[in-house]
N, C-alpha and C positions, 0 to 999 in steps of 0.2 A: 762722542769724541770731542776733544778740545778743539776750538776753532783753528789753531795752528796745524793740528793733525788733519783736520778735515780739508784744509787748504792743500796740504801735502798730498793727501789721498787723491784729490781731484787733479792735481798737477802731475803727479808722478805715477799714476796708474794708466797703463795703456793695454792694448790688445795685441795678440800675436799678429793679427792681420795688418796692424799698423807698421810692421817691419818686414816687408817683402824681401825676398832674396836679392833682387836687383838693386834695391836701395842699399843693402848691406855690402854688396860687392863694390859699389862706388865708394862706400865709407871705410872699407876695411884697410886699404893702403898696405902698409908693412906690418900691421898688427897681426900677431899669430894667435890662433885659437886652438885650444885643446878641449876635447869632449871626453869626460871621464865617467865610466859606469862602474861603481862599486858593486861587486857581485858575489853572492854566496848561494850556490845551487840554484841558478836561474837559467838552466839549459833550455827550458821551454819558451823563454821570452827574449833572451839576450841577443840571439842571432838576428831576429827581425829588427831590433832597434839598431844594431850595428849596420845591418844592410841598408836601412833607410838613411842613416847618416852618410854612409859611403856613397850610395847611389845619388842622393839629392844634393849633398853639400861638399863632397870631396872629389868624386870621379866625374867631374864636369869641367868645362872649358875654363871657368873662372871659379876655383874653389873658394869656399867661405871658411871651411874648417880645415886645419892643418894636420891634425892627428886625432884618432879615436882610440882610447886606451881602456881596456877592461882590467880593473884592479881586482884580482881574484883573492877572496879572503879565505881560501882553503876549501873550495868546493869539492864534494865527493861525487858529483855527477859529471856530465859532459860539458859543463859551462865553458871551460877553457877551450876545448876543441871546437865547440860550436861557434864561439866568439871569434876564434882565430880563422875558421873557415869562412866566416862572413866578412873578414877583412880588418878586424881589430888587432892592435898590438896588445897581447895579453901579458900582464905582469903579475906574478904571484906576490902576495903581501910580504913574504919572507925574503924576496929578492931585493927589496928596497930598504935602504938603511940597515944592512945586515948586522951592524954592530949594536943595534937597539933591538932587543928581543921583542917580538911582536905579541900582541894580545888580541883576543877576539873583539869584534865590534865594527860597526859601520864607520864611526868617526876615525878609527885607526886606519881603515882603508883610505879614507879621504885625505887624511894627513900625509900618509905615505905617497899618495898619488901625486902630491905636489913635487916630490923628489923624483918622480918617474915621468914627468911631463915637462914641456918647455914653453907652452903657450903663454902669451902676455895676458890673455883672458882664459879662464878655466870655467867650463860649463859642466856642472854635475847633473847627471840624469840617473834615476833609479833604474835598475836592470829588470824589475818585475812588471813594468808597464805592459798592459794588454792592448792599449790603443795608441801607442806612440806614433807621432807624426814628426817629420823634420821641422815643422813650424815650432815645436817645443824648443828646439835649439835656436832657431833664428829669432824667435820672440825674445828669448832671454838675452841674446847677443845685442839686439837692436839698441837699447838705451846706452849700452857701454860703447858701441862702435860710433855712435852719432853724437854723444855728449860727453866730453872729457871730464865733466864735473860729477858724473855718475860712477860709482865704484862697486856697488853691490846691487844685484837684481834678483828678486824672489819671484817664483811662480805663484799664481793664484788660479783656481779652477774649481769646478763642481766635482764633488766626490760621491758618486752613487754608491749605495750600499746593497750588496747582494745578500739576500736573506733566503737561502735555499734556491728555489726557482724564481723568486720574485726579486726584481731589481728596483730599489727605491731611488728616486732622483737625488736624494741627499742622505746624509747620515753616516757617511764613511769616515768622517773626521772626529771620532769620539774622543781621542786623547787631546786633540786640539781644543775642542769645546769644553771639556771637563777639567783640563789641567793647564794647557799652555795659554789659552786666551785669558782666563782669570788671572794667572800669574803676571802676564804682561800688562794687562789693564791696571792691576793693582800696584805693581812695582816699577814698571817701565812704560808709563802711559804714552810716551812718544811713539811706541811701537804698536799702539792699538789699531792703527790703520792697515796693518798687514792682514790680508784675508786668510792666508794659509801660512802661518808662521813656522809650521813644521814641514813645509813642502820639501821633498827631496830633490826638486828641480830648482836650481838657482845658478847664478853665474857671478863672477867677481874678477877684479883685476888681480893678477898674481902678486903684485907688490903689496896689496892689502892682505890677501890670504896668508902670505908667508910671515906677516907680522902678528897673526892671531893665534892664540892657543886653540887646540882642538880637543873637545871631549871625545873619548874613544868610543863611546857607545851611542845609545839612542838620543842622548842629550846634545849631540853635535849641532843639530839645526838651531835649536833655541840659543845655544851658546854662541854660535857664529852671528846670529841676528843681534844679540845683546852686545857682543864685543865689537861688531862692525859699527853699531851706533856710537859706542864710545870712541872708536878710532877715527871715524870720518864724519859723523853727524847724520841726522835724518835726511837732510837735503841731498846727500850723496847716495841715497838709497832709493830704489824704485821697485815696482812690481808690475808684472805683465800677465794678463788673463790668457791662459792657454786653452780655455774652453772646458773640457771634461777630462778627468784622469781616472782610468780604471786600472785596478790592480787587485791582487788577492788580499783578502782580509784575514786578520789574526783573531784568535779566540780571546776571551776576556782575561784569562790568566796572563797571556803574553802581553796584552795591552796594559795590564796592571804593572808588569815589570818595566815596560817602556815608560809608563807614567812616573814610576818611582825614580828612574834614572833622570828623566827630564826635570822633575821637581828638585832632585838633589843638585843637578847642574845649575839650576837657577839659584838655589840657596847659596851655593859657593860664590856666585857672583854678587849676591846681596852681602855676604861676608866681606868680599873684596871692597864693597862700597862703604864698609865701616860698621855694618850692622852685624853683630854676632848672632849666629844661628846654630842650633844643634842639628847636625846632619846624620841621619841614620844610614848605615851602609848595607843593611839587610832588609828584606821584605819577606814576611811570612804569609803564605797563601794556604788555602785548604782545598783538598780534593776528597771526594767521598769514596770510601771503600765499600765493601759489601754491607757493613752494618754501622759504620761510623765515619767521621771525618778524620783525615790524616793531614797534619801540618807539614808543609814543605817550606823551608827557608832558603831564599836565594840571596846571593851576594849581588848587590846592585851598586857597588862602589863606582863612582863616576871618575875614573882615572882621566887625567888631563895630560895631553902632550904639549910641550912648549912650542912657541912659534918656530917655524922651520928655520928662520933666519938665525936662530940661536944654536942650531945643530952644527957642531964643528966636525969637519972631516970630509974628505973627498967621497966617502962611501955614500953620501946622500944622493949622488948622481948615478949610482950603479944601475938603477932601474931605467934610466933614460936610453 
């Protein structure tokens, strides 16, 4: 890393244990906090996450979190019912900004969640976590509540890889290591100090998030990281070590589609920086049939939503 990035890494990297709940209660004041879980068919995990947020951070004498919202992306299982029973406010993707036809994608859910929540600080948490603890939320909130110069906080953690019955202590971040980190080190070296640039757990001030465009698919995390750097600068960004993150793993074909969207999203931002690049919107993969390979072509177009502040109309508030 460049010396300036190394200095940032040492100064802006903390641990979840550095941000105990009592410290945050004293620092919170009138700042409101929304926790958002984008969810698609996560009935087996979403309830435990919502319950922990409610029990530890909301249903207490001095709450730290003001609302927990599950943004349902069209689940076909019991995600919505389980989340609601655990105490979340559940909002379907299509209920927010109804004048804007919705599209599939995690980034789409995150973008719409801004119109469905009210917190000054928004904490995003993936709904498929197997080992969630409320310190994930308090850790991400800590730098934002205690330092007004911090605007964007990213999680870092170990990512074990489950290989059948064997769990390896690392190796769960294959797209990060093979795609995201090389891209960032090459084109945005200021971001080389982020341990988990694609982490689904991060927090930011609303006034920043509403000024940023959102990639609708898997490219949303790298897009927000790059765009936040351009909007507020590296010194206004931080990262917090949450320990270990366990979640289900995807097969190689799905990881390939994720990588294609992330690559395309990054290339769009290189184009915005003035460098022309050719961006392919399809990805051909191969699966073996009984006697040969069969090509399957996927649309991996990285649709972008504009900053929420540019969305005109009262209907942006209907999900709140």
